[in-house]
N, C-alpha and C positions, 0 to 999 in steps of 0.2 A: 397622636402619643411617638414620642421616638422610643426606636427598637436600641435596646442596649445588647452588649455583646452576647452576653447570658441569653437572650432571648433569639439572635442572630444564630447560636448554637441550637435552640431547639428548634428552630425552625428548619435549619440544615438538617436535621437528625431527622423530622419529620419526611424533609422529603427524600431523605436516603431510605429511612424503611417504607415509604412508600413506591419506590422504586421497587422493592423486594419483594413487597407483599399488596396484596389489593386490600388492606385495611393495616390502619395503625392506631392502637390503643395508646393510652395514658403511659399503662404497665409496659408496654415494649417501649417505649421514649425513657425510660427509669431502666431499664433494664441494658437496654444499648449504652445509654449515659454513664450507667453506674451509680444514679440518684436515688434517693428515696423516694416512697410514695406521693407523702406530704410535700416534699421539694418541688416534684414533678405537676402535683396537684396546683400548687400555688402558682408555679410559672403557667400554665394552661390555663388557668383564671386570668392572670394577666393577658396572654396573649388572646383570650377571646373577647375581654371585654375593651381589649385595644383594637378587634377588627382584625388581628392577622389569619387567627383560624376561626371554622367555626366548627360545631359537633354537631353530628346527625348520628343518631343509633348507637351512642357511647362511642363514635369514630371519629378520630381527628382528621380536620379537610384542610388544606390551606387555601386561602382566597387564590384567585388568579393573580390579582398583582402581589401578594407576596410569595406566590410561587416563584415568579420570577425575580424576586428578591433572595430567594435561599439558593435557587440555581445558581446565581452570580457570588453568594458566598462560597457555596460548592466549588464552583469552580478556582475562588479564588484560594482556597483551600488545597485545592489538589494540584495546583502549579506552583 
């Protein structure tokens, strides 16, 4: 499954939040990005079904491969 720009932004946000805290919840992503709960829920569902993230104990985690993708996106946006 190809990742669209909005998906990249969600992955980047999960990465940034995971660097600030030991856990990331969907509500944290929504607050950080300024998006509604339904929008974030739908996006997380797409990312989960695409294998980009996994959810354990209601916490969001990036797969190892997608953590590397998120880090590249983050670096690109920082420079």
